[in-house]
N, C-alpha and C positions, 0 to 999 in steps of 0.2 A: 504494500500500500504506500503511495507517495505521500509527501508532506501535506499537500493540499487536502487529500482525502482524509488523512489522519486529523488535521485541524478541523475539517468539516464534521467529522465524527464527534470530536470533542465538543464543538459548539452545539451540535444537535442534542447531545446528552445534557448540556447545561443551558440551553437556550433561554429558559425562563429565569435564569439567574443573571443574565446580561441585560443592559439597557443602552439605548443610543446616547452617546455622550453629547450629541448636538441638541436633541430635543427632549431627552429623557423618556421617550416612548419605548415600549417593549420591542424587542426584536421578534419578528414573526417567522423568519425562514432563513436557512442557509442553503443556497441553491447554486450549483455550478461554481462554487468557490466565492460566492457573493453573499455577504451578511446584510439583511434588509430589515429596517425597522417599520413600525406601523405607519410612519409619516413618509416612507419611501426614501429615507437616507440609506445609502449603501456603502459598504466597506468591503473591498476585494482582498482576498487572501493572496499573498505573494507566492511565488514558486517555492519559497522556503517554508510556506505554511504560516507566515506571520501576518499580523494585522497592523494597520496604521490608523489610529483613532484621533489624530490631531488634524486641525484645519490646515496647518502648514508646518513644515519642518522647523524645529527649534535648534539654533546653534548652541552647543555646549562646549565647555573647555576640554571635554574628553575626546581626544583624537583617536583615530583607528589604531595608531601605533600604541598609544597608552592602553587601549582596551585589549589589544593582543598581548601586551606584557602582563596585564592583569589576568587574562585567561591562562597564560603560562604559569603564573604564580599560583593561582587558585587550583588549577588542575593538578598541581604538584602536591596538593594536600594542605596548603597553608591554613585554610579555614576549617579543616575537618574536625578538630577537637571542639571548636566553638559550635559548628553546625550540629555536632553530636548532642550538645546540650539543647539546642533549638528544637531538634526533632522530637525530643522527649515530651514537648509541650503542645505539639500539633494535635488538632482534633478535627473531625468532620470530613466532608466530602469535597469541598472546594476551597483551595488555599491560594492566596495571593502573595507573591513575592514582590513587594512594593519597592521599586528602585532596584530591579534585578540585575542591572548592568548587562554584561555579556553572557549571562545565563548560567554560569557555572554553579552558583549557589542553588538556583532553582532545580537544575538537573540532579544535583547531589541529594537535595531534600526529597525530590520525587522518587529517587531510587531507594531511599531509606524510609519512606512513608507511603507504602503501597495502598493505604486505605483512602487516600485523597487524590484528586486531580489538581494540577498546579498551573497557575497562570503567572508568567513573568512579565511585569510591566515596567517600562522605563521610558523616560522622555527622549532618550538618545536613539535616533534611528541607526547610527553606526553600531551601537551596542546590540540592538535587537537583530540587526543583520548578521552579526557574529553569532548570536544566540541561536538563530535559525539555520546556521550553516553546519556542514559536516554530516556525519551519519545520523540516522534517527536513533535517539536514545530510547530506552525501555524502562519505565514508561516515558512517553513524549509529552512534555509540558506544552502549553500554548503560549507563544510569545507575542507581545504587542507593544507598539509605540503609543504611549498615552501620558496623560497629565494626572498627577496625583490629586489635583484640585477638581478633576472631572472624571472620576472613576467610571468605567463603562459597565457598572453592575447595578442591579436592582437593590433597593433598600432591603437590608437584612438578608443579603444573598450569600455572604461568605461565612464559613465556619472558623477560619483562621487567617490572620494577616501576619506576614513576616516582613520586618523593616530593618535591614542590616546596613549599618554605617551609611545611612542615606537620609535625606530630608524626609519629613513626615507631613501629612495633612490629617490631623486628628479629627477634624470635623467630618471629613469624608470617610475616614476609617470607622468612626462611630456610626455613620449612616449605613454603610454596606455590611457591617458585621451583624450576625445574628445575635439575639439575646443569648447570653451564655457563651458567645464566641470568644476567641482568644486573640490578643494582640501581643506579638513578641518583637520587641525592639532591641537591637544590639547596638551598643555605643562603645567607642574606644575608651579604655581606662588610661590612667596616668602614665603607665609604662609601655603603652602600645608603640612599637617601633622605636623604643627609647635609644637604642644604639645608633640608629640612623639619625634621629633627631640631634643627638650629641655631636655627630659628625657635621651636620649642616648648621646647627645653631649652638655652638659651644657656650654661648652666654647671651643674655638679653631676654626679652619678653617671650620669645618663641622657644627658649631652651627647655621649658617644661610645658606640659599640657594638663589642663584641668577640665574635666567633663561636667563640672557642676552646672553650668548654664543649661546644657541640653538635658541633663538628668533632672534638674529641678523643674524645667518646663514640662517634662513628661509626668512627673509626680503631681504638679499643679493641675494637670488635665484630668488625672484619674484618681488622685488620692492615694490609695494603697497600691503599691507596685512591689512585686517580689523580684528582687535582683539576685542573680546568681553570677558570682565572679568566675571567669575562666582565664587562666594564665598558663602559658607554656612557652618553651623554647623551640624554635624551628630551625633546623639545620639548612644552611644555604650553600649551594654550589656557586661558582663564579657566574654561571649563566643565570641562576635564580636571583642572585644579588642584583645583577643588571636589570632583570625584569622588575624586581621590587623597587629599585631606584627610579625606574621610568614610570611606574604605575601610580606612585603616591604623590599627591600635591605637596607634600612636605618638602620635596626637593626642587620644586619648580622655580622657586625664587633665588636659588643659589646661582652665583656667577658661573660662566662656562669653565673658567679656570678651576674654581672650587669643585665643580661637578666632576671634572676630569681627575682631580686629586682623589676624590672619594671613590670614584669607580676603580682607579688603579689600586687603591688600598684594599677595598672590599671588606666583607664581614663574614665570619664563619657561621654565625647564627644570628637570629633576631628574636626579640621578645614579642609574643602575641598576648595582648592583655585587653580583655573585654568585660563588659557587664551586660548580661542578658536579662532584660526586664520583661516580666510576664504580667499581663493584665487580663482578667476574665470579666467580660461585660455582663 
């Protein structure tokens, strides 16, 4: 079965859980690779089985090269211990990876939580193009370009939302989650990539990281949040260090001379440090 057919099958199974992001009307059919709403707005599946839910492409700071480096780093297993904690808290039949990037997290979670079907949504078209590329995974998530402020889901449609190191839209998350649904937000902790941070910013305001503003905003929205710390060391090969260096915004402001110095020096390992916040609505 090709990717268009697989995506069509996915949409047919969950048609009543999606809604048109243009007019908020229900979708009525998926026919010949075209998703159609009650008011005749249409969205065509690409050859990769992906959907484009935006009115026009949005330029982001994430280049194709950066996304490819992120994919290399994540497929090497960099996030797996953290994702292992996330998957413990998933529930229900339809799960959104909100801010899915190039799809590695979505595919890993889908392969480790067979009870649910996964949608990976990101505002970056290049990211979703990468997510839809390559061989079909088993199970195959549905990937779409979309806006977290205009989620293409009916009210109370989702059983779980995952939001990993990505901006959030809590108003929309609350709308589309079912009563009793779960929101899992992963935020970096103070020692995340600390060895690389010390290379780039040995002193000054950027030399340390404090997640308090993001964490407190999350708590202010939901009151009681269960936080699970996840910290570990990840071994780096020279190739993985280069991929890590290229994928993180932490390094983007360094001068070219300093970037070359850091790349030549390298790192044997890196600290992964997260807080996994879990909220049941």
